[in-house]
N, C-alpha and C positions, 0 to 999 in steps of 0.2 A: 417644612415638608417639601420634598422634591418628587417630581414625576420624571421617570427615566424610561428609555426604550428597552424593550425585551430584545436581547441579541440573537435569539435562536431563529433558525430558518423554518421553513414550512414543511411539515412531514408529507411523505408521498401518499397518494391514494391507495387504499388497501381493498382489493377485490377478493371477497371470500370465495373459497373453492371447496369442492366436495371431494371427500376421500374415496378411495376404491372400496368396493364391497369385499368383505372378508370371508374366506372359507371357514367352516365351523371346526375343521381339523386340518392338520398338516399331513395326515396319512395319505399316501399316494401322490403327494405334491412334490415339486422340485423347488428347493430353496436356493436361489442364486445368491452367492456371497460375493459382493462386488467390491473389489479392491480399488480404492481411489488413487493408489500409487503414490503414497507419501509416507516416508519415514517408518518403514517396517510395519505399517498397518496390516499388510497381508499376513504377517506372522500371527497376529491376533485372530484374524479370520480363519486361519488354519486350525486354531484351537476350537473355534466355534464349530467348524466342520467335524473335527474329531469328536466333539461332544455329541453331536447328532448321531455320528456313527456308533458311539457307545450306548447312548440313552434312547435314541429313537431310530432304530435301524430301518424302519418302514418309510422314513423320509429320505428322499434323494437330495443330495447337495451338489452344487456345481460352483467351483471357485473360478471367477472370471475377473478380468481387469478392464478398466476403462481403456479405450483405444489410445488416448493421449494423456495429458496431465489432468490433475483433479479438477481444474477449473473449466474444462471443455466439455460441452454437452456431447452425449454419445447416443444419438437416436437409433443407430443400427442395433446397438446392444439392448436398448429399451424395447425396441420392436421384437427382437428375438425372445426376450423374457415374456413379453405379453403374448406372443403367438404360441409359446409353449405352455401357457396357462400357469406360469410360475409366480412365486412370491419372492421378495428380495430383502436382503440385509445388506446395507451399504456402509462402508467405513474404511478407515477410522478417521473421524474428524478430530485432529489434534494439533492444529495450528490456527492462527487467527484468520487465515484465508481458506484453508482446506475445510475447516469446520462449517463455515457458511456455505461453501460449495457442496459439501456432502449433503446437508439438509435441503439445499435447493434441488439437487438431483433427486432426492427422495420425494420432494413435492411434485416434481415433474413426472416421475414414475406413477405416483398416486393419481394425480389429477388429469394428466394428459394421456396416460397409457393404461390406466385402470389396474395397476399392479400394487397390491398391498406391500408396503415397504416400511422397514424399521431402520432408522439411522443410528449408528453407534459412534459415540464421541468420548473423549476423555473429560473428566470432571471439571477441568479448568474452564471449559467453554460452555457451561450450562446457560449462563445469561446470554451469551452470544447467540447460541442456536435457538434459544427461546425467542429472542428478538427476530431472528431470521424467519422462523415459522409464522410469527405474527405478521411480519411484513409480507411474507409470501402467501398470505391468505389461508393458511392451514395451521392455526395455532394448536390444534389438537393432534398434530402429527406425532407419531410414536418416536420417542427419543430414549435411548438407553446409554448410560454412562459407565465407563470403567476408569480405574485410576490413571493418573498421569505420572510418568511417561510410559509410552509404548516402545519408543525407539530404544534399541539396545538391550531390551529385556530378554531373559532366557525363555525357553519353551515352558519350563516349570512355572516361572513367574507369570507368563501370559495365561497358562492353563488355570492358575489360581485366580486371575482376573475373571476369566470366563465362568469358573465354577463358584465364584464368590458373589458378594452382593454389590449392587449398584451403590457407589459411595454417596450419591445424591439422594436416592429414594430409600435406600436400605433394603430393597427387595432383591431377590436372586436375579442375576443378569439374564440367565437363559430363560427363566420364567417370563421376564419382561419381554424378551424377544418373541417368544411363542405367543404371549397374549397380544402383543402388538400386531402380529400377523393374522390372528384368528378372531379377535374380539372386535366388534363393530365400534367405529368412532362416532362420536356425536356429530350430527350434521351442523354446519355453520350457516347462518343466515347472512344475506347480503346487507351490508351496512353502508349508509351514506357517507360520502367523503366529508370530513370535517377539517377545514383549514384552521387548525386549532391554536396556532401560536398567536397570542395577543400582541398587539402593537406596542402597548405600554405596560409597565409594571404598576402595581398599586402604589399610590403615593406613600412615602414614608420618610423617616429621617435619613440623613446621609450614612450614619453608622449602620443602621438597619439594612439599608440598601446594599451597602458593601458586604455585609454578612450574608444577605440573600444571594448575591452574585457568587460568593465563595461557596456557599452551601449547595448551590445548583451546579457547581463546577463550570461556571461561565467565564472564569478567569484562568490565568496561568499562576495564580497565587502570588503574583507581584502586584503592587498598587496599580489601580486602573483609574482612568478619568471617567467619571460617571456620565453616561450618554444622555444628557438632558435634551429637551426639544431644541433649545437654542444652539447647543453645540452640534447636534446632528444637522440642523439647518445650515450652520456655517460650513460644515464638511461638504454638504450637498452642493454648495456654491463652487466647489472645486471641479465640477463636471457640468456639461450641458445635458446630460442624460436625465430623464424623468425619474423621480424617486420610486415609482411603482414599476419601472421597467425590470423585467426578469433578466438577471445577469447570468445565471447558470444553475447547475444542479451538482450536488456533491454527496459522497458517502464515505464512511471510514475505510471500507474495503468492498470489494465486489460482493453482490448478493445481500447487502444490508439495506437497500432501499435508498433511492436518490432524493435528497431534500432539496427544495427549491429556495432561491433567495433573490431579493430585489436590490436595486441600487441603494435604497434606504437601509436595508439590513446590512449591507457592506459598510455603509457610512457609520452605522452604530458601532460596529467592531473597530473601525478605524479610529473613532473618537476614543474608545476604551484604551487603545494602544498608545494614545498620545500623539497621533500623527497630525500634520497640518493639512489644511485643504489643498494646498498646491501639490501634495503627494498623492492625492486621491486618485488621479488617473492611473498611476502605477498600481495602486492597490486594487482598483477595479479590473485592470488587465490581469492581475494575478488571479483574482476571483473568477474571471471569465474562463480560465482554463479548466475549471471543474476538478483540478488536481488538489488533493488534500495535503496540507503540510502537517497534518496530524493523522496520517494513515495508521490503521490498526494492524500492521504486520508484527508478528511476535519477534521479528528480527530488529525491531526498534529503529526504523529508518527515519531520516529527516530530509529536508529539502535544501537546495542551494539556489538562490535567485540572483541572476546577473543582469544588470541594467546596462543598456547601450544607447548611444545616440545623444542628441542635444539635451534631453531632459536631465541627464546626469548633472550638468552644470546649472541648468535652470533652477533646480531645487537643492543644489548644494550637496550632492552626494559625494562620498569619499571614494576615490579610486587609488589613492596614494598611500602614504604611511598610515598603517593601522586600518586599512580599508575593511578588513574582515573582523575587526574588533569593535568594542563598544565605545567608539570615539566620534560618532557622527549621528546627529538627530535623525536625518532622513534614512540612513541605512538601518538604524536601530528600530525606528518605529514602523517603517514599511514592512520589515521582516516580522516584527511582532504583530502587526495588523494581519498579515497573512496567516500567522499561526492562530490568532484568536478567531478570525473569521472561519478558518477551517474547522476548528473544534466546535464552534457554535452553529454554523450554517449547515454542517453535515449531520446535525442531530446529536452532537455530544462527543466528548473524548474522555470517558470515565474509565479508569483502570478496572479491569475485570468485566466490563460491559461493552463499551465502544472503543476501548484501547487495550490491546493485549501485548504490547511490547514487553518482553520479559525483563530487560534491564532498563528500558527507557533510553533517551538520547538527549543530552544537554543542548544539542543544536536546535531542538524543537522550541526553545524559548522564542527565538526570533529567526529561525532558519540561519542560513549563511547568506546574508544579503549585502551586496556591494556592487560597485560599478566597475566595468572594465576600463583600464587605463589605456584608452585608444591613442592618446597623444604620444605616449612613450613606448607603445608597442611597435616592433619592427614589422608586424604582419597586419593583415586585414582584420577588422574586428569581428567578434562572434556573430553579430546579427547579419553582417554582410555575407558570411559563410552560409547563413541560413536563408539567403535569398532576398533580404531586405536592402533597400537603398541606405547608403551611409547616413543620409539626412533623417531617416526615420528613427523614432525612439521605440525601443522594444525592451521586453523583459523575458529572460529565458529561465525555465525551471528544470533543475536536475533533481533526481530522486535517488536516495541511498544514504550516502554520507555516514556509513557505519565504519568504514576502514580508512585510515589516513596514514600516509608516510610522508616524510619530508627530508630534504637534503639541502646542502649548501653548495651552489655552483656546480661546475663540471670540471673534474680533474683532467689533466692532459692525457694520462696513460690509460686509466681503467674506467673512464667515464661511462662507456657503453655497458660494461658489466655492472657498474653501480646503478645505472638507470634500470637495467633488467632486474636487479635485486629489488628495487622499489616496486616495479610492476608486479613481481611475484609476491610482494608483501601486501598488496591489496587482495580483497577476496576475488576469486576467479569468476564469480557470477556477475559482478558489477563492473562495467568498463570504467577506465580511469578518466578523470578530469584533471589535467595538469593546470595548476594555478601558479604562474611564473612571475616573479619579479622581473621588471624590464632588463635588469642586469643578466639574469639567467636566460631570458629569451634571446638576447644577443649572443650569449655564449653558445646556445644551440646552433646558431648560424655559424659562429666562428669554428666550433669543433666539428660539426657534422654537415655544414653546408645547407642547412634547412632554411632556405630563404623564404619559404611559405609554410604556413601551418600544415597544409596538406602533405608536404614532404616529411615533416616531423611525424605526423600521424601515421603515415605509411610505415615509417621506420619503427615506430612503437608497436604497430600491429605485427610486424615481422619479428620483432625482438621478444615479445611476450610469448614464450613457448614453454611447455613442459611435456614430459613423456605421457603418452596416452593412458597407460595404466594408472599413473598417479593422478592424472586429471579426472578420469572417470570414477576414481575412488573417493573424491571429495564429496562430502554429504550434500553440500549445496548443489553440486552438479547432478548428483543422483536425483535429488528432489525436483529440481527446476529445469534442467537441461536434458537429462537422459530420457525422461518421459516424453518430452516434445520431439527429441531427435528420433526416437523409435517410431513416431507417428509419420515421419518423412517430411521432406521439404524444409528442414531446419538447417542452418549453416553448419551445425556440428554433426549432422547425419553422416557425412562422409568420413568421420573419424570413428564410427562405431566398431568397425571390424579391422582396424589397422593393427599392426604389431604393437606389443606392449611398450616398446621403447621408441615408437614413432612419435615425432613431435606434433603436438597440437597447438595451433595458434589460438590463444585463449580469448582474445578480444577481437571482435569484428572491426574493420577499419572505420566504418561509418559510425560506430558507437563511441569512438575515442574523441575527446575534445581538449582544446587548449585555450586558456584564458590568461590574459596578462593583467596583473594587478600588483600594486605595491609602490613604495616610494623610493626605491633604490638606495636604502640605507645599508643594504647588503644583498647578496645574491641568494637568499633563502627562497625555497620554493616547496610547494606541497602537491601531493597527489591524492585525490579523493576518489573512492569508489562511488560513482554516481552516474545514473543513466539519464540521458536527455529525454525530457517528456514533452516540452512545448516551448516555442518561441512565439510571442504574440505582440501585436502592435499596440503600443500605449496611446498613440495619437488618436486612435478611434474612441478613446474613453475620455478625451479632454472635454 
């Protein structure tokens, strides 16, 4: 019989909240239909508005939009609705981040502004938003579901959604909306905070424990090292930090509730990944960022982790031939530990519940974890660019890794055009990270005179352009950039009213990064769409 540690983090405290009082009827009331500005959700709300016009002409409706993108609070609009004595229908929650945001806005309207509110989502996000309302302290919040997808559907199809039944409950959609706005919700009582995650699992056989870990989705479904007390204690000797010290808090996506974790909890997941104690400071540094390597975006993102400084050689990381492949114990297990601790310490990464990536991403097994080849790079290393001393050991986290292009060297005649093609081959939302073999890094100096990374980055910024009409027509840009740009103060705001053929510089200069890695077996290089999230000091976790 074995006794092993439970790898899960500690759930957040839930403060129960009280819903708004409901009117007995909607007659004479104004129903505010709040568009969260994501993927044609407004088109479905137009059909809700049309239904009220046909079926309940005594009810006034107003179709309004959030001032910015779906994740941003809008107190001015909430106040306007409250002061008008209105009720609200908000939607449509139909992605892994906008669905939690939609229900969070609904809870805010209910509990802080006293506005009866119904949140409308698509059926794929039932478990997601039920979790959000529980974490938000209003588990009885009215939720109405329509079929997925909403994006790209015709007026007739969306009208059928509105006039049809909720695919989750089987009840008429509009009757659920009316009931949610007019029928009182059961009051919730304050409940004490229960730090409910046990430290240890019940003793059992090795086979049964492995089955338990898989059944609870605590693994990546590859073999793990069971985290016995002895193994966890050995891992803890890799740091001077106390086992019960809080390292950070993490959640799969915004509005899901931040789970807390300690040094010991990180050690448990590091053991499971097969890491050695000498790697533990790097793993703790990654955990300290609070950035999940198993985020629940429906776009199926992954992370890239780049290690700089002396610790690369101290623990034997690979920055040469095969640096980004499965050929080095430190690279592989540090990345895997980051993935495992993310899924477990954030409260889970279960498809359909706490992970909603439509296709998934194979990089999520162990991220893309490697060391920069500082010795063979002709430029300053990444961590020095980020303000650290060269003698410091750091790890940098990039997020995205959904789009990748690659090339071989730089031709003499058309190399600029070839690089531009590669830049346009990544998604326009996520800035590029160039991972260059040292051969190609030197070619960029020879061909373009880029004797610093900064000069190369400036040229990439100026080169990555497309006509404004084409840029603004991209769905990703409509969803995530346009809504922010219209709010003002965004780098792309200046392009909102330019001519259709006016060039738009796609990526901001400060968002582009260059890393040198590889063993000079050839001049191959890659470009990943990935956004810089953090660079943290590893030495603080020794």
